[in-house]
C-alpha positions in Angstrom: -6.2 11.7 -14.6 -3.2 12.3 -16.8 -0.5 9.6 -16.5 2.0 12.2 -15.4 0.0 14.1 -12.8 0.7 13.5 -9.1 -1.3 10.5 -7.8 -2.5 9.2 -4.5 -2.8 5.4 -4.1 -5.2 4.5 -1.4 -5.5 0.9 -0.3 -7.9 -0.5 2.3 -7.4 -4.0 3.6 -7.2 -6.4 6.6 -4.7 -9.0 7.5 -5.8 -12.5 8.0 -7.1 -13.1 11.5 -4.1 -15.1 12.7 -1.7 -12.2 12.2 -1.0 -10.5 15.5 -1.0 -6.7 15.9 2.7 -6.7 16.3 3.3 -8.7 13.2 0.9 -6.4 11.3 3.0 -3.4 12.4 6.2 -5.1 11.3 4.6 -6.0 7.9 3.5 -2.4 7.4 7.0 -1.1 8.2 8.5 -3.5 5.6 5.9 -2.4 3.0 6.7 1.2 3.7 10.5 0.7 3.4 10.0 -1.2 0.1 7.7 1.5 -1.3 10.2 4.3 -0.4 12.8 2.6 -2.7 10.5 2.7 -5.7 10.8 5.3 -8.5 8.3 8.1 -8.2 7.7 7.6 -4.4 6.8 10.8 -2.6 5.5 9.8 0.8 3.3 7.3 2.7 1.0 7.3 5.7 -0.7 4.3 7.1 -3.7 4.2 9.4 -5.2 1.3 11.5 -8.8 1.0 12.6 -8.3 -0.9 15.8 -12.0 -1.7 16.2 -12.5 -3.2 12.7 -8.9 -4.4 12.5 -8.5 -2.8 9.1 -5.8 -0.7 7.5 -5.7 2.2 5.1 -2.5 2.9 3.3 -2.1 6.3 1.5 0.9 6.6 -0.8 1.7 9.6 -2.9 3.5 9.1 -6.2 4.8 11.5 -8.8 2.5 10.1 -11.4 -0.1 7.4 -12.1 2.5 5.6 -14.1 4.8 5.4 -11.2 2.0 4.2 -8.9 0.8 1.5 -11.3 4.4 0.3 -11.9 5.2 0.0 -8.2 1.9 -1.8 -7.6 2.8 -4.3 -10.3 6.3 -4.8 -8.9 5.0 -5.3 -5.4 3.1 -8.4 -6.6 6.3 -9.9 -7.9 8.8 -8.7 -5.2 10.4 -11.6 -3.4 10.9 -9.4 -0.3 7.1 -8.9 -0.1 5.9 -12.4 -0.8 5.5 -13.3 2.8 3.7 -10.1 3.7 1.3 -10.4 0.8 0.4 -13.9 2.1 -0.7 -12.3 5.4 -3.2 -10.0 3.7 -6.8 -11.2 3.3 -7.3 -10.7 -0.5 -11.0 -10.6 -0.1 -10.6 -7.3 1.9 -8.3 -5.4 -0.5 -9.8 -2.3 -2.2 -7.4 0.0 -4.0 -7.6 3.0 -6.1 -5.6 5.9 -7.6 -6.8 9.4 -7.1 -5.8 12.9 -8.3 -5.8 16.0 -6.2 -8.6 18.3 -7.2 -7.3 21.6 -5.8 
């Protein structure tokens, strides 16, 4: 993938068990609002598997560079620190993908 080609960031994860479904939804809303302010953001959709209590977040970026920069900033953003603490780090699987058509 070229650093300047459009990029999809796909992240699968679960919240720690103590986080209620309502708090999960609130956290996802905050994450989405933050992502929308980042350079290169195109769009975002989130999906929840209610049986497995897992989430999939799909974010489209203008480039791999924009996606990687936003991911790095998310780890340092004070506004997201509380939310990051709610996510079970053992369950996080993330990747960057290019469109093939």
